[in-house]
N, C-alpha and C positions, 0 to 999 in steps of 0.2 A: 359690887352693886351699891349704886348710892341708892338706890331704892330701898334697900335694904338694911342701911343704915339709918334709915329715917326720915330722907329727905323726898318732897315730895312731890313738887315737883321739879325736873330736871331736865335741862337741853342741853340737846348736842350742837357742836357750834364748829361750822369749817367755814372755806373761804376757797374761791376758787380764782384766776386773775394773775397770776401775782407775777410772772411771769412774761405777760405781751406784750410785747410792744406801745401796743395804742389799745384804749379803750380802761374802761373802770375797773379796778377790781372791786369783787362780791362779795359777803356774808354771807352766811343766814342761819338761822334758831331754829331748835325745832324738841317742843316738849310733844313728846309720842304721849297718847290717851295708857292707862294704868291697864292690861290687862284684865278682863272681867270673866267670868263662866258665863261661856251662855248669844258668848261674843264671838265668831265666826271670819266677821268680818275687818276686823283689829289683826287678825294674823294673818286674814287671807293675800293680806299687800305688806304689812310691817315683817314678814313672810322672803318679801320678794327685795327690802333693799340692803343693796349694796352699797359699794363705793361709785361713783358716776361713774368714772373714770370705766370701769369694769363693762356700763348697761348700753343700751345700743340709745341715739334718739328715742326712736319711740316709745323704748320703755325709758327713759328716765321723765319724756313728757308725761307720761301714763302715770307715773309714780308720786310726782311734782304736783299732780289731779287730783292726785288722793291724800296725800301730807295736809296739804290744804285747806281739803274738806275735813281733816276730819282731825289732823294735831292744833297744835297752836303750834305759830309759826312767823318769820318776820324774814325782807328778805331786806339789807341798805347795798349801798354801792358808796365807794370813791374815788375820783375822776382821777383821772391822766395828770390832772394840775393839780391837783391835791398830794401823788404822788412825787412827782416833780417838789415838791415846795418841804414834803418833808420825811420822805424815804420812804422804798417801796413794803417794809418794813413797818415800820408804824403808820402807812395806808394801809397795812390788814387791818392789824391791828385796831385800828379804828372806826372801819366796816364794821369788825366783827363787837365792836361797846356797840354800836351804832342798831348793829341789827338784838340783841341784846334787851338793848334798851329800848327798844322799838315795836316786841315780847306783852303782850295784853293782860300776861301774868308775870310779875314776875318771881323771876324761878330761886327757883333754894340755892340751889345748888349745877354748876357746867362742866358736860362734858370736851373738852376742845382737843381739837387735830390738830396733831405735833408738838412743837413745847411753848405755843402761845399763850402770853396772862392775856388778857380781858380784863383794866379796870373796873374800878366798881364794888366790893367788897365783895364781891357772892363767892361761899365757894366753890374751888374749884380742881377741878382736874384732867392737866395735860395725858395725855394717852397719843403713842405714836401709831403711825397708822389705824387712829381712831374709828376713822373713813369706814374699815374693815373688819373693823372689832366691836361699831359698837352701833346698835340701829339709830340712834336720834341724830350721829355722825354722821351713819350715812346718809338718813332724809336732809339733812342741811348740805351735804354733798353736792349732790340730785336740786334740790333745789336753787341753789345757788349758781350751778353747773344752769341748769335749764331758765333760769330768769339770765344771767349775761349772757347765753349765748343769743337768747330773745334780744337785749339791744345792741351785738354787733352784732344779728340781720340788721336789723332798723335801721344801725349807724351805714353796715355797705350803702343801701340809700344815699344817704345824708353823701355819703363820701366813695366816689362808685371812682372801680380803677384799686384799690387794697385787695381787693377777694377775703375783706371783712368779711360774711355770711360760708367760708367755703374755712380760713386759719386763722377764725376769730380774736385776731387781731398779733396771732404768736410772729416768729421771725420764720418763715417758711422764706425758701428763697424768691416766694414770688411777690412777696406780701417786703424785702427787703430792697426789688429790682425795681418795684414802684415810688420805692421812698428818693430812691436817685431820682426814678424821669420824672414824679407827678412834685414830689415836696413830701413836707409833712403838714401833717392838721393841727386843727387846736384839740384831737384825740387823741395825741399822740404821745411819748415820755418820752420828754428831748433830758432827761437825765439817764435813756439807758441805753448805753457804748453802740446799739447797733445804728439808731439813729443817729446817736451824734456822727461814727463815723462814714456815715450815708450823704454828707457834710461837711465832710475835714472838720470834726469838733465842733458843728453851727458857729465857726467863726464868720462864714457868711449868713446871716441867715437867710431863708428862703420866706416868701410870704404864707405867711400860715392862712391855709381856710377857714372859712368859718365855716 
């Protein structure tokens, strides 16, 4: 526990959206409030934090609201165009770096899900399955997931026909069929193989829809 090692403001960091064919990769950073006696509200919602993938959408929405109300947090995204320019690994690290930099309080230490590294000279620990093992990382995973899902629902209104509100940009059969039928948009990741394959390697580029 970093708190026991003398670190006061410890931020959990996680991302969502590495795998989709469309939309941004989104990262969040969350500094949870320290446990204090006589504060049952803290334990009531923090005890419910889990990896976002094992929660229902209503549970994630409710917990995201509690995180935003009671914790110090920030969210940042990196667009599909930037993913294509610098690759998904670097885009993920950039989203995490931006999320940490956007925190209103500079953290003393970071707990990062997986094996990633956030540039900036802050003491950090990478934890495999951190979103299942660490409350602050779970909070970051929830906040990032809720934010990205909302963005994808908004993009579904702008780019109908791809099922983005349902598939959230992932490579479902419906999404891949829509790519072939409708062409790609400026929110699709042209560097991802399923998008390239839909157009024979993009040698003959389809018109990018605004």
